[in-house]
TORKOL-4160 file (C-alpha; in steps of 0.2 Angstrom, whole numbers, padded with zeros to 4 digits, m for minus):
477
<pt num="1" X="m0232" Y="m0247" Z="0136"/>
<pt num="2" X="m0241" Y="m0236" Z="0148"/>
<pt num="3" X="m0235" Y="m0220" Z="0139"/>
<pt num="4" X="m0241" Y="m0228" Z="0122"/>
<pt num="5" X="m0258" Y="m0232" Z="0129"/>
<pt num="6" X="m0260" Y="m0214" Z="0136"/>
<pt num="7" X="m0255" Y="m0207" Z="0120"/>
<pt num="8" X="m0267" Y="m0218" Z="0111"/>
<pt num="9" X="m0281" Y="m0213" Z="0123"/>
<pt num="10" X="m0277" Y="m0195" Z="0121"/>
<pt num="11" X="m0278" Y="m0196" Z="0103"/>
<pt num="12" X="m0294" Y="m0206" Z="0104"/>
<pt num="13" X="m0302" Y="m0193" Z="0115"/>
<pt num="14" X="m0297" Y="m0178" Z="0105"/>
<pt num="15" X="m0309" Y="m0169" Z="0093"/>
<pt num="16" X="m0306" Y="m0170" Z="0074"/>
<pt num="17" X="m0301" Y="m0152" Z="0074"/>
<pt num="18" X="m0288" Y="m0155" Z="0088"/>
<pt num="19" X="m0281" Y="m0170" Z="0078"/>
<pt num="20" X="m0279" Y="m0159" Z="0062"/>
<pt num="21" X="m0270" Y="m0146" Z="0072"/>
<pt num="22" X="m0258" Y="m0159" Z="0079"/>
<pt num="23" X="m0255" Y="m0166" Z="0062"/>
<pt num="24" X="m0251" Y="m0148" Z="0055"/>
<pt num="25" X="m0239" Y="m0146" Z="0070"/>
<pt num="26" X="m0231" Y="m0162" Z="0066"/>
<pt num="27" X="m0229" Y="m0158" Z="0047"/>
<pt num="28" X="m0222" Y="m0140" Z="0052"/>
<pt num="29" X="m0210" Y="m0148" Z="0064"/>
<pt num="30" X="m0203" Y="m0160" Z="0050"/>
<pt num="31" X="m0203" Y="m0145" Z="0038"/>
<pt num="32" X="m0192" Y="m0135" Z="0050"/>
<pt num="33" X="m0181" Y="m0150" Z="0053"/>
<pt num="34" X="m0178" Y="m0152" Z="0035"/>
<pt num="35" X="m0174" Y="m0134" Z="0032"/>
<pt num="36" X="m0162" Y="m0134" Z="0046"/>
<pt num="37" X="m0153" Y="m0149" Z="0039"/>
<pt num="38" X="m0152" Y="m0141" Z="0022"/>
<pt num="39" X="m0145" Y="m0126" Z="0030"/>
<pt num="40" X="m0131" Y="m0136" Z="0039"/>
<pt num="41" X="m0127" Y="m0146" Z="0023"/>
<pt num="42" X="m0125" Y="m0129" Z="0013"/>
<pt num="43" X="m0114" Y="m0122" Z="0026"/>
<pt num="44" X="m0103" Y="m0137" Z="0026"/>
<pt num="45" X="m0102" Y="m0137" Z="0008"/>
<pt num="46" X="m0097" Y="m0119" Z="0008"/>
<pt num="47" X="m0084" Y="m0121" Z="0021"/>
<pt num="48" X="m0077" Y="m0136" Z="0012"/>
<pt num="49" X="m0076" Y="m0126" Z="m0005"/>
<pt num="50" X="m0068" Y="m0111" Z="0004"/>
<pt num="51" X="m0056" Y="m0123" Z="0013"/>
<pt num="52" X="m0050" Y="m0131" Z="m0004"/>
<pt num="53" X="m0048" Y="m0114" Z="m0012"/>
<pt num="54" X="m0038" Y="m0107" Z="0003"/>
<pt num="55" X="m0027" Y="m0123" Z="0003"/>
<pt num="56" X="m0023" Y="m0121" Z="m0016"/>
<pt num="57" X="m0018" Y="m0103" Z="m0015"/>
<pt num="58" X="0000" Y="m0106" Z="m0009"/>
<pt num="59" X="0013" Y="m0094" Z="m0002"/>
<pt num="60" X="0023" Y="m0085" Z="m0015"/>
<pt num="61" X="0041" Y="m0091" Z="m0019"/>
<pt num="62" X="0055" Y="m0078" Z="m0016"/>
<pt num="63" X="0064" Y="m0069" Z="m0029"/>
<pt num="64" X="0079" Y="m0071" Z="m0018"/>
<pt num="65" X="0080" Y="m0090" Z="m0019"/>
<pt num="66" X="0093" Y="m0087" Z="m0033"/>
<pt num="67" X="0090" Y="m0105" Z="m0039"/>
<pt num="68" X="0097" Y="m0100" Z="m0056"/>
<pt num="69" X="0082" Y="m0105" Z="m0065"/>
<pt num="70" X="0079" Y="m0088" Z="m0073"/>
<pt num="71" X="0062" Y="m0087" Z="m0081"/>
<pt num="72" X="0057" Y="m0104" Z="m0074"/>
<pt num="73" X="0059" Y="m0098" Z="m0056"/>
<pt num="74" X="0049" Y="m0082" Z="m0060"/>
<pt num="75" X="0035" Y="m0092" Z="m0068"/>
<pt num="76" X="0034" Y="m0104" Z="m0054"/>
<pt num="77" X="0032" Y="m0089" Z="m0042"/>
<pt num="78" X="0019" Y="m0081" Z="m0053"/>
<pt num="79" X="0008" Y="m0097" Z="m0054"/>
<pt num="80" X="0009" Y="m0099" Z="m0035"/>
<pt num="81" X="0005" Y="m0080" Z="m0032"/>
<pt num="82" X="m0011" Y="m0082" Z="m0042"/>
<pt num="83" X="m0016" Y="m0098" Z="m0035"/>
<pt num="84" X="m0015" Y="m0108" Z="m0051"/>
<pt num="85" X="m0008" Y="m0124" Z="m0043"/>
<pt num="86" X="m0012" Y="m0140" Z="m0051"/>
<pt num="87" X="m0025" Y="m0151" Z="m0042"/>
<pt num="88" X="m0013" Y="m0166" Z="m0043"/>
<pt num="89" X="0000" Y="m0155" Z="m0033"/>
<pt num="90" X="m0013" Y="m0151" Z="m0020"/>
<pt num="91" X="m0018" Y="m0169" Z="m0018"/>
<pt num="92" X="0001" Y="m0173" Z="m0016"/>
<pt num="93" X="0003" Y="m0160" Z="m0003"/>
<pt num="94" X="m0011" Y="m0167" Z="0008"/>
<pt num="95" X="m0006" Y="m0185" Z="0006"/>
<pt num="96" X="0012" Y="m0183" Z="0010"/>
<pt num="97" X="0018" Y="m0187" Z="0028"/>
<pt num="98" X="0029" Y="m0177" Z="0039"/>
<pt num="99" X="0045" Y="m0187" Z="0044"/>
<pt num="100" X="0057" Y="m0183" Z="0058"/>
<pt num="101" X="0074" Y="m0177" Z="0052"/>
<pt num="102" X="0087" Y="m0191" Z="0053"/>
<pt num="103" X="0100" Y="m0191" Z="0066"/>
<pt num="104" X="0114" Y="m0191" Z="0053"/>
<pt num="105" X="0106" Y="m0176" Z="0044"/>
<pt num="106" X="0104" Y="m0166" Z="0061"/>
<pt num="107" X="0123" Y="m0170" Z="0065"/>
<pt num="108" X="0129" Y="m0164" Z="0048"/>
<pt num="109" X="0119" Y="m0148" Z="0049"/>
<pt num="110" X="0126" Y="m0145" Z="0066"/>
<pt num="111" X="0143" Y="m0148" Z="0059"/>
<pt num="112" X="0140" Y="m0133" Z="0047"/>
<pt num="113" X="0132" Y="m0123" Z="0060"/>
<pt num="114" X="0146" Y="m0125" Z="0072"/>
<pt num="115" X="0159" Y="m0120" Z="0059"/>
<pt num="116" X="0149" Y="m0104" Z="0056"/>
<pt num="117" X="0150" Y="m0100" Z="0075"/>
<pt num="118" X="0132" Y="m0105" Z="0080"/>
<pt num="119" X="0130" Y="m0109" Z="0098"/>
<pt num="120" X="0124" Y="m0126" Z="0102"/>
<pt num="121" X="0110" Y="m0120" Z="0113"/>
<pt num="122" X="0103" Y="m0110" Z="0098"/>
<pt num="123" X="0104" Y="m0125" Z="0087"/>
<pt num="124" X="0095" Y="m0136" Z="0099"/>
<pt num="125" X="0081" Y="m0124" Z="0102"/>
<pt num="126" X="0079" Y="m0121" Z="0083"/>
<pt num="127" X="0077" Y="m0140" Z="0079"/>
<pt num="128" X="0067" Y="m0144" Z="0095"/>
<pt num="129" X="0053" Y="m0133" Z="0087"/>
<pt num="130" X="0056" Y="m0140" Z="0070"/>
<pt num="131" X="0060" Y="m0158" Z="0072"/>
<pt num="132" X="0050" Y="m0165" Z="0057"/>
<pt num="133" X="0050" Y="m0161" Z="0039"/>
<pt num="134" X="0036" Y="m0151" Z="0030"/>
<pt num="135" X="0027" Y="m0163" Z="0018"/>
<pt num="136" X="0019" Y="m0149" Z="0008"/>
<pt num="137" X="0036" Y="m0142" Z="0004"/>
<pt num="138" X="0043" Y="m0160" Z="m0001"/>
<pt num="139" X="0028" Y="m0161" Z="m0013"/>
<pt num="140" X="0030" Y="m0144" Z="m0021"/>
<pt num="141" X="0049" Y="m0146" Z="m0023"/>
<pt num="142" X="0047" Y="m0163" Z="m0031"/>
<pt num="143" X="0032" Y="m0159" Z="m0043"/>
<pt num="144" X="0042" Y="m0149" Z="m0056"/>
<pt num="145" X="0026" Y="m0140" Z="m0063"/>
<pt num="146" X="0025" Y="m0134" Z="m0081"/>
<pt num="147" X="0022" Y="m0116" Z="m0083"/>
<pt num="148" X="0010" Y="m0107" Z="m0094"/>
<pt num="149" X="0014" Y="m0088" Z="m0092"/>
<pt num="150" X="0021" Y="m0077" Z="m0105"/>
<pt num="151" X="0030" Y="m0061" Z="m0100"/>
<pt num="152" X="0015" Y="m0051" Z="m0107"/>
<pt num="153" X="0003" Y="m0061" Z="m0096"/>
<pt num="154" X="0014" Y="m0059" Z="m0081"/>
<pt num="155" X="0017" Y="m0041" Z="m0083"/>
<pt num="156" X="m0001" Y="m0036" Z="m0086"/>
<pt num="157" X="m0006" Y="m0047" Z="m0072"/>
<pt num="158" X="0006" Y="m0040" Z="m0059"/>
<pt num="159" X="0005" Y="m0022" Z="m0064"/>
<pt num="160" X="m0014" Y="m0020" Z="m0061"/>
<pt num="161" X="m0025" Y="m0006" Z="m0055"/>
<pt num="162" X="m0026" Y="m0012" Z="m0037"/>
<pt num="163" X="m0007" Y="m0014" Z="m0035"/>
<pt num="164" X="m0004" Y="0003" Z="m0042"/>
<pt num="165" X="m0017" Y="0012" Z="m0031"/>
<pt num="166" X="m0010" Y="0004" Z="m0015"/>
<pt num="167" X="0007" Y="0008" Z="m0021"/>
<pt num="168" X="0002" Y="0027" Z="m0022"/>
<pt num="169" X="m0006" Y="0026" Z="m0005"/>
<pt num="170" X="0010" Y="0019" Z="0003"/>
<pt num="171" X="0020" Y="0032" Z="m0007"/>
<pt num="172" X="0010" Y="0045" Z="0003"/>
<pt num="173" X="0009" Y="0035" Z="0019"/>
<pt num="174" X="0028" Y="0032" Z="0020"/>
<pt num="175" X="0034" Y="0048" Z="0012"/>
<pt num="176" X="0046" Y="0053" Z="0027"/>
<pt num="177" X="0054" Y="0036" Z="0028"/>
<pt num="178" X="0056" Y="0035" Z="0009"/>
<pt num="179" X="0064" Y="0052" Z="0008"/>
<pt num="180" X="0077" Y="0046" Z="0021"/>
<pt num="181" X="0080" Y="0030" Z="0012"/>
<pt num="182" X="0082" Y="0038" Z="m0004"/>
<pt num="183" X="0095" Y="0051" Z="0003"/>
<pt num="184" X="0105" Y="0037" Z="0011"/>
<pt num="185" X="0106" Y="0024" Z="m0003"/>
<pt num="186" X="0101" Y="0033" Z="m0019"/>
<pt num="187" X="0088" Y="0020" Z="m0024"/>
<pt num="188" X="0072" Y="0027" Z="m0032"/>
<pt num="189" X="0057" Y="0026" Z="m0019"/>
<pt num="190" X="0045" Y="0020" Z="m0033"/>
<pt num="191" X="0056" Y="0005" Z="m0036"/>
<pt num="192" X="0056" Y="0000" Z="m0018"/>
<pt num="193" X="0037" Y="0001" Z="m0018"/>
<pt num="194" X="0036" Y="m0009" Z="m0033"/>
<pt num="195" X="0047" Y="m0023" Z="m0026"/>
<pt num="196" X="0037" Y="m0023" Z="m0010"/>
<pt num="197" X="0020" Y="m0024" Z="m0020"/>
<pt num="198" X="0026" Y="m0038" Z="m0031"/>
<pt num="199" X="0034" Y="m0048" Z="m0017"/>
<pt num="200" X="0021" Y="m0048" Z="m0003"/>
<pt num="201" X="0007" Y="m0037" Z="m0009"/>
<pt num="202" X="0014" Y="m0023" Z="0002"/>
<pt num="203" X="0016" Y="m0035" Z="0017"/>
<pt num="204" X="0000" Y="m0044" Z="0016"/>
<pt num="205" X="0008" Y="m0061" Z="0011"/>
<pt num="206" X="0025" Y="m0062" Z="0019"/>
<pt num="207" X="0023" Y="m0081" Z="0023"/>
<pt num="208" X="0020" Y="m0089" Z="0039"/>
<pt num="209" X="0030" Y="m0105" Z="0038"/>
<pt num="210" X="0045" Y="m0109" Z="0049"/>
<pt num="211" X="0061" Y="m0104" Z="0039"/>
<pt num="212" X="0071" Y="m0117" Z="0049"/>
<pt num="213" X="0059" Y="m0131" Z="0045"/>
<pt num="214" X="0057" Y="m0126" Z="0026"/>
<pt num="215" X="0076" Y="m0125" Z="0023"/>
<pt num="216" X="0079" Y="m0141" Z="0033"/>
<pt num="217" X="0066" Y="m0150" Z="0023"/>
<pt num="218" X="0073" Y="m0144" Z="0006"/>
<pt num="219" X="0091" Y="m0148" Z="0011"/>
<pt num="220" X="0086" Y="m0165" Z="0016"/>
<pt num="221" X="0076" Y="m0169" Z="0000"/>
<pt num="222" X="0083" Y="m0159" Z="m0014"/>
<pt num="223" X="0099" Y="m0168" Z="m0018"/>
<pt num="224" X="0102" Y="m0157" Z="m0034"/>
<pt num="225" X="0102" Y="m0140" Z="m0024"/>
<pt num="226" X="0106" Y="m0147" Z="m0007"/>
<pt num="227" X="0122" Y="m0136" Z="m0005"/>
<pt num="228" X="0112" Y="m0121" Z="m0008"/>
<pt num="229" X="0098" Y="m0125" Z="0004"/>
<pt num="230" X="0111" Y="m0130" Z="0018"/>
<pt num="231" X="0120" Y="m0113" Z="0016"/>
<pt num="232" X="0104" Y="m0104" Z="0018"/>
<pt num="233" X="0099" Y="m0115" Z="0033"/>
<pt num="234" X="0116" Y="m0111" Z="0041"/>
<pt num="235" X="0113" Y="m0093" Z="0038"/>
<pt num="236" X="0095" Y="m0094" Z="0046"/>
<pt num="237" X="0103" Y="m0102" Z="0061"/>
<pt num="238" X="0116" Y="m0088" Z="0062"/>
<pt num="239" X="0101" Y="m0076" Z="0062"/>
<pt num="240" X="0094" Y="m0084" Z="0077"/>
<pt num="241" X="0110" Y="m0084" Z="0086"/>
<pt num="242" X="0116" Y="m0067" Z="0081"/>
<pt num="243" X="0100" Y="m0056" Z="0081"/>
<pt num="244" X="0092" Y="m0065" Z="0095"/>
<pt num="245" X="0076" Y="m0069" Z="0085"/>
<pt num="246" X="0065" Y="m0082" Z="0092"/>
<pt num="247" X="0062" Y="m0097" Z="0080"/>
<pt num="248" X="0044" Y="m0094" Z="0080"/>
<pt num="249" X="0047" Y="m0077" Z="0073"/>
<pt num="250" X="0058" Y="m0083" Z="0059"/>
<pt num="251" X="0045" Y="m0086" Z="0046"/>
<pt num="252" X="0043" Y="m0084" Z="0028"/>
<pt num="253" X="0039" Y="m0093" Z="0011"/>
<pt num="254" X="0040" Y="m0111" Z="0008"/>
<pt num="255" X="0057" Y="m0108" Z="0000"/>
<pt num="256" X="0064" Y="m0099" Z="0015"/>
<pt num="257" X="0062" Y="m0081" Z="0009"/>
<pt num="258" X="0058" Y="m0069" Z="0023"/>
<pt num="259" X="0049" Y="m0052" Z="0027"/>
<pt num="260" X="0041" Y="m0038" Z="0017"/>
<pt num="261" X="0053" Y="m0040" Z="0002"/>
<pt num="262" X="0057" Y="m0058" Z="0004"/>
<pt num="263" X="0075" Y="m0059" Z="0008"/>
<pt num="264" X="0084" Y="m0076" Z="0009"/>
<pt num="265" X="0094" Y="m0078" Z="0026"/>
<pt num="266" X="0111" Y="m0076" Z="0018"/>
<pt num="267" X="0105" Y="m0059" Z="0010"/>
<pt num="268" X="0098" Y="m0054" Z="0027"/>
<pt num="269" X="0115" Y="m0057" Z="0035"/>
<pt num="270" X="0124" Y="m0046" Z="0021"/>
<pt num="271" X="0112" Y="m0032" Z="0018"/>
<pt num="272" X="0098" Y="m0031" Z="0032"/>
<pt num="273" X="0099" Y="m0014" Z="0042"/>
<pt num="274" X="0091" Y="m0007" Z="0057"/>
<pt num="275" X="0084" Y="0009" Z="0049"/>
<pt num="276" X="0071" Y="0013" Z="0063"/>
<pt num="277" X="0085" Y="0012" Z="0076"/>
<pt num="278" X="0076" Y="0000" Z="0088"/>
<pt num="279" X="0091" Y="m0011" Z="0089"/>
<pt num="280" X="0084" Y="m0025" Z="0078"/>
<pt num="281" X="0085" Y="m0028" Z="0060"/>
<pt num="282" X="0067" Y="m0032" Z="0058"/>
<pt num="283" X="0062" Y="m0035" Z="0040"/>
<pt num="284" X="0046" Y="m0044" Z="0046"/>
<pt num="285" X="0037" Y="m0031" Z="0056"/>
<pt num="286" X="0047" Y="m0014" Z="0052"/>
<pt num="287" X="0043" Y="m0006" Z="0035"/>
<pt num="288" X="0058" Y="0006" Z="0037"/>
<pt num="289" X="0070" Y="m0009" Z="0040"/>
<pt num="290" X="0063" Y="m0019" Z="0026"/>
<pt num="291" X="0063" Y="m0005" Z="0013"/>
<pt num="292" X="0080" Y="0001" Z="0018"/>
<pt num="293" X="0087" Y="m0016" Z="0018"/>
<pt num="294" X="0081" Y="m0018" Z="0000"/>
<pt num="295" X="0088" Y="m0001" Z="m0005"/>
<pt num="296" X="0105" Y="m0006" Z="0002"/>
<pt num="297" X="0105" Y="m0023" Z="m0008"/>
<pt num="298" X="0101" Y="m0014" Z="m0024"/>
<pt num="299" X="0115" Y="m0001" Z="m0020"/>
<pt num="300" X="0127" Y="m0015" Z="m0017"/>
<pt num="301" X="0121" Y="m0022" Z="m0034"/>
<pt num="302" X="0126" Y="m0007" Z="m0044"/>
<pt num="303" X="0111" Y="0005" Z="m0043"/>
<pt num="304" X="0115" Y="0022" Z="m0049"/>
<pt num="305" X="0105" Y="0036" Z="m0041"/>
<pt num="306" X="0094" Y="0047" Z="m0052"/>
<pt num="307" X="0096" Y="0036" Z="m0067"/>
<pt num="308" X="0080" Y="0028" Z="m0075"/>
<pt num="309" X="0079" Y="0009" Z="m0075"/>
<pt num="310" X="0073" Y="0010" Z="m0093"/>
<pt num="311" X="0062" Y="0017" Z="m0106"/>
<pt num="312" X="0051" Y="0010" Z="m0120"/>
<pt num="313" X="0057" Y="0014" Z="m0137"/>
<pt num="314" X="0051" Y="0013" Z="m0155"/>
<pt num="315" X="0063" Y="0003" Z="m0167"/>
<pt num="316" X="0066" Y="0008" Z="m0185"/>
<pt num="317" X="0061" Y="m0003" Z="m0200"/>
<pt num="318" X="0072" Y="m0018" Z="m0204"/>
<pt num="319" X="0081" Y="m0016" Z="m0187"/>
<pt num="320" X="0095" Y="m0028" Z="m0183"/>
<pt num="321" X="0088" Y="m0038" Z="m0168"/>
<pt num="322" X="0105" Y="m0046" Z="m0165"/>
<pt num="323" X="0109" Y="m0029" Z="m0157"/>
<pt num="324" X="0097" Y="m0033" Z="m0143"/>
<pt num="325" X="0109" Y="m0042" Z="m0132"/>
<pt num="326" X="0119" Y="m0038" Z="m0117"/>
<pt num="327" X="0135" Y="m0037" Z="m0127"/>
<pt num="328" X="0129" Y="m0024" Z="m0138"/>
<pt num="329" X="0126" Y="m0010" Z="m0125"/>
<pt num="330" X="0130" Y="0008" Z="m0131"/>
<pt num="331" X="0127" Y="0026" Z="m0127"/>
<pt num="332" X="0110" Y="0035" Z="m0130"/>
<pt num="333" X="0118" Y="0045" Z="m0143"/>
<pt num="334" X="0123" Y="0029" Z="m0152"/>
<pt num="335" X="0106" Y="0022" Z="m0151"/>
<pt num="336" X="0099" Y="0038" Z="m0158"/>
<pt num="337" X="0110" Y="0036" Z="m0173"/>
<pt num="338" X="0104" Y="0019" Z="m0176"/>
<pt num="339" X="0086" Y="0026" Z="m0177"/>
<pt num="340" X="0079" Y="0022" Z="m0160"/>
<pt num="341" X="0066" Y="0035" Z="m0153"/>
<pt num="342" X="0056" Y="0036" Z="m0137"/>
<pt num="343" X="0039" Y="0028" Z="m0136"/>
<pt num="344" X="0027" Y="0043" Z="m0131"/>
<pt num="345" X="0041" Y="0053" Z="m0122"/>
<pt num="346" X="0059" Y="0058" Z="m0123"/>
<pt num="347" X="0074" Y="0048" Z="m0123"/>
<pt num="348" X="0084" Y="0046" Z="m0107"/>
<pt num="349" X="0096" Y="0061" Z="m0105"/>
<pt num="350" X="0109" Y="0052" Z="m0094"/>
<pt num="351" X="0122" Y="0047" Z="m0107"/>
<pt num="352" X="0136" Y="0042" Z="m0095"/>
<pt num="353" X="0134" Y="0023" Z="m0096"/>
<pt num="354" X="0130" Y="0009" Z="m0108"/>
<pt num="355" X="0112" Y="0006" Z="m0112"/>
<pt num="356" X="0106" Y="m0011" Z="m0117"/>
<pt num="357" X="0091" Y="m0015" Z="m0129"/>
<pt num="358" X="0079" Y="m0028" Z="m0122"/>
<pt num="359" X="0065" Y="m0036" Z="m0132"/>
<pt num="360" X="0058" Y="m0048" Z="m0119"/>
<pt num="361" X="0044" Y="m0055" Z="m0129"/>
<pt num="362" X="0054" Y="m0055" Z="m0146"/>
<pt num="363" X="0053" Y="m0044" Z="m0161"/>
<pt num="364" X="0034" Y="m0044" Z="m0161"/>
<pt num="365" X="0033" Y="m0036" Z="m0144"/>
<pt num="366" X="0039" Y="m0020" Z="m0134"/>
<pt num="367" X="0057" Y="m0014" Z="m0135"/>
<pt num="368" X="0065" Y="m0007" Z="m0120"/>
<pt num="369" X="0081" Y="0003" Z="m0118"/>
<pt num="370" X="0088" Y="m0001" Z="m0101"/>
<pt num="371" X="0102" Y="0005" Z="m0090"/>
<pt num="372" X="0113" Y="m0003" Z="m0077"/>
<pt num="373" X="0099" Y="m0001" Z="m0064"/>
<pt num="374" X="0090" Y="m0014" Z="m0074"/>
<pt num="375" X="0105" Y="m0026" Z="m0071"/>
<pt num="376" X="0103" Y="m0022" Z="m0052"/>
<pt num="377" X="0085" Y="m0027" Z="m0053"/>
<pt num="378" X="0091" Y="m0043" Z="m0061"/>
<pt num="379" X="0102" Y="m0046" Z="m0047"/>
<pt num="380" X="0086" Y="m0047" Z="m0036"/>
<pt num="381" X="0078" Y="m0059" Z="m0048"/>
<pt num="382" X="0087" Y="m0066" Z="m0064"/>
<pt num="383" X="0071" Y="m0066" Z="m0074"/>
<pt num="384" X="0068" Y="m0052" Z="m0086"/>
<pt num="385" X="0050" Y="m0054" Z="m0084"/>
<pt num="386" X="0052" Y="m0049" Z="m0065"/>
<pt num="387" X="0063" Y="m0034" Z="m0068"/>
<pt num="388" X="0052" Y="m0027" Z="m0082"/>
<pt num="389" X="0037" Y="m0029" Z="m0070"/>
<pt num="390" X="0046" Y="m0020" Z="m0056"/>
<pt num="391" X="0051" Y="m0006" Z="m0068"/>
<pt num="392" X="0034" Y="m0004" Z="m0076"/>
<pt num="393" X="0025" Y="m0004" Z="m0059"/>
<pt num="394" X="0037" Y="0008" Z="m0052"/>
<pt num="395" X="0033" Y="0020" Z="m0066"/>
<pt num="396" X="0015" Y="0018" Z="m0064"/>
<pt num="397" X="0015" Y="0022" Z="m0046"/>
<pt num="398" X="0025" Y="0037" Z="m0050"/>
<pt num="399" X="0011" Y="0042" Z="m0063"/>
<pt num="400" X="0022" Y="0040" Z="m0078"/>
<pt num="401" X="0027" Y="0027" Z="m0091"/>
<pt num="402" X="0020" Y="0010" Z="m0094"/>
<pt num="403" X="0022" Y="m0001" Z="m0109"/>
<pt num="404" X="0012" Y="0006" Z="m0124"/>
<pt num="405" X="0016" Y="m0007" Z="m0137"/>
<pt num="406" X="0005" Y="m0022" Z="m0137"/>
<pt num="407" X="0012" Y="m0039" Z="m0130"/>
<pt num="408" X="0011" Y="m0052" Z="m0144"/>
<pt num="409" X="m0006" Y="m0060" Z="m0143"/>
<pt num="410" X="m0001" Y="m0077" Z="m0150"/>
<pt num="411" X="0014" Y="m0079" Z="m0139"/>
<pt num="412" X="0013" Y="m0095" Z="m0129"/>
<pt num="413" X="0025" Y="m0100" Z="m0115"/>
<pt num="414" X="0035" Y="m0115" Z="m0117"/>
<pt num="415" X="0035" Y="m0130" Z="m0105"/>
<pt num="416" X="0051" Y="m0136" Z="m0097"/>
<pt num="417" X="0051" Y="m0151" Z="m0108"/>
<pt num="418" X="0049" Y="m0140" Z="m0123"/>
<pt num="419" X="0064" Y="m0129" Z="m0117"/>
<pt num="420" X="0075" Y="m0144" Z="m0115"/>
<pt num="421" X="0070" Y="m0151" Z="m0132"/>
<pt num="422" X="0074" Y="m0134" Z="m0140"/>
<pt num="423" X="0092" Y="m0135" Z="m0132"/>
<pt num="424" X="0094" Y="m0153" Z="m0137"/>
<pt num="425" X="0091" Y="m0149" Z="m0155"/>
<pt num="426" X="0102" Y="m0133" Z="m0155"/>
<pt num="427" X="0116" Y="m0144" Z="m0147"/>
<pt num="428" X="0114" Y="m0158" Z="m0160"/>
<pt num="429" X="0116" Y="m0145" Z="m0174"/>
<pt num="430" X="0132" Y="m0138" Z="m0166"/>
<pt num="431" X="0126" Y="m0123" Z="m0156"/>
<pt num="432" X="0133" Y="m0120" Z="m0139"/>
<pt num="433" X="0118" Y="m0117" Z="m0126"/>
<pt num="434" X="0128" Y="m0119" Z="m0111"/>
<pt num="435" X="0120" Y="m0135" Z="m0106"/>
<pt num="436" X="0104" Y="m0144" Z="m0108"/>
<pt num="437" X="0094" Y="m0140" Z="m0093"/>
<pt num="438" X="0078" Y="m0131" Z="m0098"/>
<pt num="439" X="0086" Y="m0114" Z="m0092"/>
<pt num="440" X="0086" Y="m0102" Z="m0106"/>
<pt num="441" X="0100" Y="m0091" Z="m0101"/>
<pt num="442" X="0112" Y="m0079" Z="m0111"/>
<pt num="443" X="0121" Y="m0094" Z="m0120"/>
<pt num="444" X="0105" Y="m0102" Z="m0126"/>
<pt num="445" X="0098" Y="m0085" Z="m0132"/>
<pt num="446" X="0114" Y="m0082" Z="m0141"/>
<pt num="447" X="0113" Y="m0099" Z="m0149"/>
<pt num="448" X="0095" Y="m0095" Z="m0155"/>
<pt num="449" X="0101" Y="m0078" Z="m0163"/>
<pt num="450" X="0115" Y="m0087" Z="m0173"/>
<pt num="451" X="0102" Y="m0100" Z="m0179"/>
<pt num="452" X="0089" Y="m0087" Z="m0183"/>
<pt num="453" X="0102" Y="m0076" Z="m0192"/>
<pt num="454" X="0107" Y="m0091" Z="m0203"/>
<pt num="455" X="0089" Y="m0094" Z="m0208"/>
<pt num="456" X="0085" Y="m0076" Z="m0212"/>
<pt num="457" X="0074" Y="m0074" Z="m0197"/>
<pt num="458" X="0073" Y="m0059" Z="m0185"/>
<pt num="459" X="0088" Y="m0063" Z="m0173"/>
<pt num="460" X="0079" Y="m0058" Z="m0157"/>
<pt num="461" X="0085" Y="m0073" Z="m0147"/>
<pt num="462" X="0067" Y="m0076" Z="m0141"/>
<pt num="463" X="0063" Y="m0094" Z="m0138"/>
<pt num="464" X="0045" Y="m0099" Z="m0144"/>
<pt num="465" X="0034" Y="m0113" Z="m0150"/>
<pt num="466" X="0036" Y="m0106" Z="m0167"/>
<pt num="467" X="0055" Y="m0107" Z="m0166"/>
<pt num="468" X="0054" Y="m0125" Z="m0159"/>
<pt num="469" X="0044" Y="m0131" Z="m0173"/>
<pt num="470" X="0056" Y="m0123" Z="m0185"/>
<pt num="471" X="0070" Y="m0132" Z="m0177"/>
<pt num="472" X="0060" Y="m0148" Z="m0177"/>
<pt num="473" X="0058" Y="m0146" Z="m0196"/>
<pt num="474" X="0076" Y="m0143" Z="m0198"/>
<pt num="475" X="0081" Y="m0159" Z="m0189"/>
<pt num="476" X="0069" Y="m0169" Z="m0200"/>
<pt num="477" X="0078" Y="m0163" Z="m0216"/>
């Protein structure tokens, strides 16, 4: 009270001018406080927005997962690489709860690891650091997202000016190493750079999740592919045991892919090499090891030295698109007789093997004449979209090629439900699709060709919304 009275007395004894000054000071103080509060709120909102964006840009899936989902797996990777993940999936990720792996599960994993020669001390150390599941992986694996990327959209997005420029810079930076790798394995350096650029943006996005935790989570929750995940988990444990890599260094994507070029553990065990000679097969930190390992994998997959992966061609009028199938491969001379000519260049001069015609976007899109080196790229990733993107990016880094014909503007990617429906209708009409699973492999495309030919359509085997609508109308008749 004494303080109040003193303050009142002071105010009473002050002059009007002094009172006005004090009031101005009071107003200024409130003004500064309000400004500071607005600044803090703005910073908070900015931080929150950035946080949400960073959480929705998820690590890329590996081309080495070999889930046998063909284009589906590739499209999933493409969506995740560009951050186009559905808000519902993000919400699921952050509401999921991590759970300890069960004793029965750990015991069964140890049984597999022990049979593979993994020491118990290695196993215990690995699971001591990774005792609980990764809830974000559970959500991603269970979400089964639908995809909206056409091959034209995918290739033009992946093969962009920035990636080409960085690829050319890396071509000069690592020229000595690339020379040595090319001499040892015979794989085109530009192909290696393209794979590196597409997989991890030249090492900037290798993934930082525990491979053990990721694969254990997938093995425990994905009953359909549990055997695959368990095999890869056992391979990861063998890496820890044999290569003496600490569990905290064994990191990668949420699907367990690792290093600069995203090897799965089993691929690492078979093909990783110590190219820099430091005693460790380090695909995470050593560019020479990572690129040489990739070259060795492609060599083992049938890559032929000095042979182009493919070239864009122009087709003659009224071309029989049923010839655009793996079973119709033939020599360059034979394709010339059928009227094919190079698009903006010369036809390949290597006529020693069978060349296949590929029309990845159907009769209305670019046509590519590809060699067995294209098949080697498909062994890295079964999606034509991926293999085409690697080849085109490699050519761009080398300063040649590219796709000149326009990708179909009206092409729309099919959802998984639509792909399943397409197969169901084909099967109901007596066509063999190799199963009804939404995976549009060789048998499904062959079935499409037979249907198209029976209806007088261009038999390009290309699945599309237009084709699905035609099948629906046929079913109603």
